[in-house]
MARTORKOL-504208 format. One record per residue: residue number from 1; x, y, z of N, C-alpha, C in turn. Coordinates in steps of 0.1 Angstrom, whole numbers, padded with zeros to 4 digits. Layout:
! residues N
<site n="NUM" n_u="X" n_v="Y" n_w="Z" ca_u="X" ca_v="Y" ca_w="Z" c_u="X" c_v="Y" c_w="Z"/>
...
! end
This chain:
! residues 93
<site n="1" n_u="0893" n_v="1202" n_w="0763" ca_u="0888" ca_v="1192" ca_w="0780" c_u="0881" c_v="1203" c_w="0788"/>
<site n="2" n_u="0875" n_v="1197" n_w="0797" ca_u="0866" ca_v="1206" ca_w="0808" c_u="0869" c_v="1195" c_w="0819"/>
<site n="3" n_u="0873" n_v="1208" n_w="0829" ca_u="0874" ca_v="1202" ca_w="0845" c_u="0860" c_v="1213" c_w="0850"/>
<site n="4" n_u="0851" n_v="1206" n_w="0854" ca_u="0842" ca_v="1214" ca_w="0865" c_u="0836" c_v="1220" c_w="0856"/>
<site n="5" n_u="0835" n_v="1223" n_w="0844" ca_u="0832" ca_v="1232" ca_w="0831" c_u="0839" c_v="1244" c_w="0832"/>
<site n="6" n_u="0853" n_v="1244" n_w="0834" ca_u="0864" ca_v="1252" ca_w="0826" c_u="0876" c_v="1246" c_w="0818"/>
<site n="7" n_u="0877" n_v="1252" n_w="0811" ca_u="0884" ca_v="1247" ca_w="0799" c_u="0898" c_v="1244" c_w="0799"/>
<site n="8" n_u="0903" n_v="1230" n_w="0799" ca_u="0917" ca_v="1225" ca_w="0801" c_u="0922" c_v="1223" c_w="0786"/>
<site n="9" n_u="0936" n_v="1229" n_w="0787" ca_u="0944" ca_v="1226" ca_w="0774" c_u="0957" c_v="1220" c_w="0780"/>
<site n="10" n_u="0960" n_v="1218" n_w="0789" ca_u="0973" ca_v="1212" ca_w="0793" c_u="0968" c_v="1205" c_w="0809"/>
<site n="11" n_u="0972" n_v="1190" n_w="0807" ca_u="0973" ca_v="1180" ca_w="0824" c_u="0987" c_v="1178" c_w="0826"/>
<site n="12" n_u="0986" n_v="1182" n_w="0837" ca_u="1002" ca_v="1177" ca_w="0844" c_u="0996" c_v="1167" c_w="0857"/>
<site n="13" n_u="1002" n_v="1155" n_w="0858" ca_u="1004" ca_v="1149" ca_w="0871" c_u="1015" c_v="1153" c_w="0874"/>
<site n="14" n_u="1017" n_v="1157" n_w="0884" ca_u="1026" ca_v="1159" ca_w="0896" c_u="1033" c_v="1147" c_w="0904"/>
<site n="15" n_u="1030" n_v="1137" n_w="0904" ca_u="1033" ca_v="1122" ca_w="0914" c_u="1047" c_v="1122" c_w="0905"/>
<site n="16" n_u="1054" n_v="1111" n_w="0913" ca_u="1063" ca_v="1106" ca_w="0912" c_u="1063" c_v="1098" c_w="0891"/>
<site n="17" n_u="1077" n_v="1095" n_w="0887" ca_u="1076" ca_v="1092" ca_w="0871" c_u="1068" c_v="1072" c_w="0877"/>
<site n="18" n_u="1072" n_v="1071" n_w="0887" ca_u="1067" ca_v="1056" ca_w="0889" c_u="1054" c_v="1054" c_w="0893"/>
<site n="19" n_u="1050" n_v="1065" n_w="0897" ca_u="1034" ca_v="1063" ca_w="0904" c_u="1021" c_v="1068" c_w="0889"/>
<site n="20" n_u="1031" n_v="1078" n_w="0881" ca_u="1026" ca_v="1078" ca_w="0865" c_u="1024" c_v="1068" c_w="0859"/>
<site n="21" n_u="1040" n_v="1062" n_w="0861" ca_u="1036" ca_v="1047" ca_w="0850" c_u="1029" c_v="1035" c_w="0852"/>
<site n="22" n_u="1021" n_v="1034" n_w="0869" ca_u="1013" ca_v="1027" ca_w="0872" c_u="0998" c_v="1034" c_w="0865"/>
<site n="23" n_u="0997" n_v="1044" n_w="0863" ca_u="0980" ca_v="1046" ca_w="0858" c_u="0984" c_v="1065" c_w="0857"/>
<site n="24" n_u="0980" n_v="1069" n_w="0847" ca_u="0978" ca_v="1084" ca_w="0850" c_u="0966" c_v="1088" c_w="0836"/>
<site n="25" n_u="0962" n_v="1097" n_w="0837" ca_u="0950" ca_v="1105" ca_w="0828" c_u="0956" c_v="1105" c_w="0815"/>
<site n="26" n_u="0944" n_v="1101" n_w="0807" ca_u="0951" ca_v="1097" ca_w="0791" c_u="0957" c_v="1115" c_w="0788"/>
<site n="27" n_u="0965" n_v="1117" n_w="0780" ca_u="0971" ca_v="1127" ca_w="0772" c_u="0980" c_v="1139" c_w="0787"/>
<site n="28" n_u="0979" n_v="1131" n_w="0797" ca_u="0985" ca_v="1140" ca_w="0809" c_u="1001" c_v="1137" c_w="0807"/>
<site n="29" n_u="1010" n_v="1146" n_w="0815" ca_u="1023" ca_v="1150" ca_w="0813" c_u="1024" c_v="1150" c_w="0823"/>
<site n="30" n_u="1037" n_v="1141" n_w="0826" ca_u="1042" ca_v="1138" ca_w="0841" c_u="1054" c_v="1149" c_w="0845"/>
<site n="31" n_u="1054" n_v="1156" n_w="0856" ca_u="1063" ca_v="1164" ca_w="0855" c_u="1065" c_v="1168" c_w="0875"/>
<site n="32" n_u="1070" n_v="1157" n_w="0881" ca_u="1074" ca_v="1156" ca_w="0894" c_u="1075" c_v="1168" c_w="0904"/>
<site n="33" n_u="1065" n_v="1171" n_w="0914" ca_u="1067" ca_v="1179" ca_w="0922" c_u="1078" c_v="1187" c_w="0921"/>
<site n="34" n_u="1090" n_v="1179" n_w="0920" ca_u="1102" ca_v="1186" ca_w="0925" c_u="1108" c_v="1192" c_w="0913"/>
<site n="35" n_u="1101" n_v="1188" n_w="0905" ca_u="1106" ca_v="1197" ca_w="0890" c_u="1098" c_v="1209" c_w="0883"/>
<site n="36" n_u="1087" n_v="1211" n_w="0889" ca_u="1074" ca_v="1220" ca_w="0885" c_u="1083" c_v="1234" c_w="0893"/>
<site n="37" n_u="1083" n_v="1241" n_w="0878" ca_u="1091" ca_v="1253" ca_w="0878" c_u="1084" c_v="1262" c_w="0865"/>
<site n="38" n_u="1089" n_v="1274" n_w="0860" ca_u="1087" ca_v="1282" ca_w="0848" c_u="1092" c_v="1281" c_w="0836"/>
<site n="39" n_u="1111" n_v="1272" n_w="0839" ca_u="1115" ca_v="1267" ca_w="0834" c_u="1115" c_v="1255" c_w="0824"/>
<site n="40" n_u="1109" n_v="1246" n_w="0834" ca_u="1102" ca_v="1226" ca_w="0830" c_u="1091" c_v="1234" c_w="0818"/>
<site n="41" n_u="1081" n_v="1240" n_w="0823" ca_u="1070" ca_v="1242" ca_w="0816" c_u="1076" c_v="1251" c_w="0803"/>
<site n="42" n_u="1087" n_v="1261" n_w="0802" ca_u="1087" ca_v="1264" ca_w="0792" c_u="1092" c_v="1260" c_w="0783"/>
<site n="43" n_u="1106" n_v="1252" n_w="0790" ca_u="1108" ca_v="1239" ca_w="0781" c_u="1100" c_v="1231" c_w="0772"/>
<site n="44" n_u="1091" n_v="1230" n_w="0775" ca_u="1080" ca_v="1220" ca_w="0772" c_u="1073" c_v="1228" c_w="0762"/>
<site n="45" n_u="1071" n_v="1242" n_w="0761" ca_u="1064" ca_v="1247" ca_w="0753" c_u="1050" c_v="1254" c_w="0758"/>
<site n="46" n_u="1046" n_v="1250" n_w="0774" ca_u="1038" ca_v="1254" ca_w="0777" c_u="1033" c_v="1266" c_w="0783"/>
<site n="47" n_u="1026" n_v="1270" n_w="0775" ca_u="1027" ca_v="1288" ca_w="0778" c_u="1020" c_v="1297" c_w="0793"/>
<site n="48" n_u="1028" n_v="1303" n_w="0794" ca_u="1021" ca_v="1309" ca_w="0813" c_u="1007" c_v="1314" c_w="0812"/>
<site n="49" n_u="1000" n_v="1314" n_w="0798" ca_u="0986" ca_v="1318" ca_w="0799" c_u="0974" c_v="1306" c_w="0794"/>
<site n="50" n_u="0983" n_v="1292" n_w="0797" ca_u="0974" ca_v="1277" ca_w="0791" c_u="0967" c_v="1275" c_w="0802"/>
<site n="51" n_u="0956" n_v="1272" n_w="0798" ca_u="0945" ca_v="1264" ca_w="0806" c_u="0953" c_v="1251" c_w="0812"/>
<site n="52" n_u="0959" n_v="1252" n_w="0827" ca_u="0962" ca_v="1239" ca_w="0829" c_u="0958" c_v="1238" c_w="0845"/>
<site n="53" n_u="0956" n_v="1223" n_w="0845" ca_u="0949" ca_v="1218" ca_w="0853" c_u="0961" c_v="1206" c_w="0857"/>
<site n="54" n_u="0966" n_v="1209" n_w="0871" ca_u="0975" ca_v="1201" ca_w="0878" c_u="0969" c_v="1187" c_w="0887"/>
<site n="55" n_u="0977" n_v="1178" n_w="0892" ca_u="0970" ca_v="1170" ca_w="0901" c_u="0981" c_v="1159" c_w="0903"/>
<site n="56" n_u="0970" n_v="1149" n_w="0917" ca_u="0982" ca_v="1143" ca_w="0921" c_u="0978" c_v="1130" c_w="0923"/>
<site n="57" n_u="0979" n_v="1125" n_w="0939" ca_u="0973" ca_v="1115" ca_w="0941" c_u="0960" c_v="1119" c_w="0952"/>
<site n="58" n_u="0961" n_v="1126" n_w="0959" ca_u="0956" ca_v="1130" ca_w="0969" c_u="0951" c_v="1143" c_w="0972"/>
<site n="59" n_u="0957" n_v="1152" n_w="0964" ca_u="0958" ca_v="1167" ca_w="0966" c_u="0966" c_v="1176" c_w="0972"/>
<site n="60" n_u="0974" n_v="1167" n_w="0977" ca_u="0985" ca_v="1182" ca_w="0984" c_u="0993" c_v="1185" c_w="0974"/>
<site n="61" n_u="1001" n_v="1174" n_w="0966" ca_u="1013" ca_v="1176" ca_w="0958" c_u="1008" c_v="1191" c_w="0948"/>
<site n="62" n_u="0995" n_v="1186" n_w="0945" ca_u="0988" ca_v="1198" ca_w="0934" c_u="0988" c_v="1210" c_w="0934"/>
<site n="63" n_u="0985" n_v="1209" n_w="0954" ca_u="0983" ca_v="1225" ca_w="0955" c_u="0993" c_v="1231" c_w="0959"/>
<site n="64" n_u="1005" n_v="1222" n_w="0961" ca_u="1017" ca_v="1229" ca_w="0963" c_u="1026" c_v="1233" c_w="0949"/>
<site n="65" n_u="1021" n_v="1227" n_w="0935" ca_u="1022" ca_v="1226" ca_w="0927" c_u="1018" c_v="1243" c_w="0918"/>
<site n="66" n_u="1004" n_v="1240" n_w="0924" ca_u="0993" ca_v="1252" ca_w="0919" c_u="1004" c_v="1266" c_w="0923"/>
<site n="67" n_u="1006" n_v="1269" n_w="0935" ca_u="1014" ca_v="1277" ca_w="0943" c_u="1022" c_v="1284" c_w="0934"/>
<site n="68" n_u="1035" n_v="1274" n_w="0932" ca_u="1046" ca_v="1276" ca_w="0926" c_u="1042" c_v="1282" c_w="0912"/>
<site n="69" n_u="1032" n_v="1275" n_w="0902" ca_u="1033" ca_v="1281" ca_w="0889" c_u="1029" c_v="1296" c_w="0891"/>
<site n="70" n_u="1017" n_v="1295" n_w="0900" ca_u="1011" ca_v="1307" ca_w="0898" c_u="1025" c_v="1320" c_w="0902"/>
<site n="71" n_u="1030" n_v="1315" n_w="0914" ca_u="1046" ca_v="1329" ca_w="0914" c_u="1053" c_v="1327" c_w="0903"/>
<site n="72" n_u="1053" n_v="1321" n_w="0896" ca_u="1061" ca_v="1321" ca_w="0886" c_u="1055" c_v="1323" c_w="0871"/>
<site n="73" n_u="1039" n_v="1329" n_w="0874" ca_u="1035" ca_v="1337" ca_w="0863" c_u="1024" c_v="1332" c_w="0856"/>
<site n="74" n_u="1022" n_v="1318" n_w="0861" ca_u="1008" ca_v="1313" ca_w="0853" c_u="0995" c_v="1315" c_w="0856"/>
<site n="75" n_u="0987" n_v="1321" n_w="0851" ca_u="0979" ca_v="1328" ca_w="0855" c_u="0964" c_v="1318" c_w="0853"/>
<site n="76" n_u="0965" n_v="1308" n_w="0847" ca_u="0951" ca_v="1300" ca_w="0846" c_u="0957" c_v="1286" c_w="0845"/>
<site n="77" n_u="0961" n_v="1280" n_w="0858" ca_u="0963" ca_v="1271" ca_w="0865" c_u="0949" c_v="1268" c_w="0880"/>
<site n="78" n_u="0948" n_v="1256" n_w="0875" ca_u="0936" ca_v="1250" ca_w="0887" c_u="0945" c_v="1236" c_w="0888"/>
<site n="79" n_u="0937" n_v="1237" n_w="0905" ca_u="0942" ca_v="1225" ca_w="0911" c_u="0932" c_v="1212" c_w="0907"/>
<site n="80" n_u="0932" n_v="1201" n_w="0903" ca_u="0922" ca_v="1192" ca_w="0900" c_u="0923" c_v="1182" c_w="0915"/>
<site n="81" n_u="0933" n_v="1182" n_w="0925" ca_u="0931" ca_v="1175" ca_w="0932" c_u="0934" c_v="1162" c_w="0932"/>
<site n="82" n_u="0932" n_v="1153" n_w="0937" ca_u="0935" ca_v="1136" ca_w="0932" c_u="0929" c_v="1134" c_w="0923"/>
<site n="83" n_u="0937" n_v="1119" n_w="0917" ca_u="0938" ca_v="1116" ca_w="0905" c_u="0918" c_v="1108" c_w="0907"/>
<site n="84" n_u="0915" n_v="1103" n_w="0913" ca_u="0902" ca_v="1100" ca_w="0911" c_u="0895" c_v="1113" c_w="0912"/>
<site n="85" n_u="0894" n_v="1127" n_w="0918" ca_u="0889" ca_v="1135" ca_w="0917" c_u="0886" c_v="1141" c_w="0902"/>
<site n="86" n_u="0898" n_v="1139" n_w="0896" ca_u="0901" ca_v="1143" ca_w="0882" c_u="0895" c_v="1133" c_w="0872"/>
<site n="87" n_u="0895" n_v="1119" n_w="0873" ca_u="0892" ca_v="1111" ca_w="0866" c_u="0870" c_v="1115" c_w="0867"/>
<site n="88" n_u="0865" n_v="1117" n_w="0873" ca_u="0854" ca_v="1119" ca_w="0874" c_u="0846" c_v="1134" c_w="0873"/>
<site n="89" n_u="0858" n_v="1142" n_w="0876" ca_u="0851" ca_v="1154" ca_w="0866" c_u="0858" c_v="1161" c_w="0855"/>
<site n="90" n_u="0864" n_v="1151" n_w="0846" ca_u="0872" ca_v="1156" ca_w="0835" c_u="0865" c_v="1150" c_w="0823"/>
<site n="91" n_u="0862" n_v="1162" n_w="0817" ca_u="0850" ca_v="1158" ca_w="0804" c_u="0859" c_v="1161" c_w="0787"/>
<site n="92" n_u="0852" n_v="1153" n_w="0780" ca_u="0861" ca_v="1158" ca_w="0768" c_u="0852" c_v="1170" c_w="0761"/>
<site n="93" n_u="0846" n_v="1174" n_w="0765" ca_u="0838" ca_v="1188" ca_w="0756" c_u="0848" c_v="1191" c_w="0753"/>
! end
């Protein structure tokens, strides 16, 4: 996958499980913002050098999640903003 011409291997939705249930991007994993940390991603087998795209409903939670993950050593994390932006800009390339 690509988001704005940048490679994406992991797609993380940081909205609540209820929001995720009502609609999300295909292939996304739901890790609510309150659960975002290195240990959670490590337990899911997500490498610290994976190309990660994080999104939420509007962009505020995703921005916070990106800051947390970068502080925890994830080097290639992108903020996709809101779900609508990701839908428009994510391609299967």
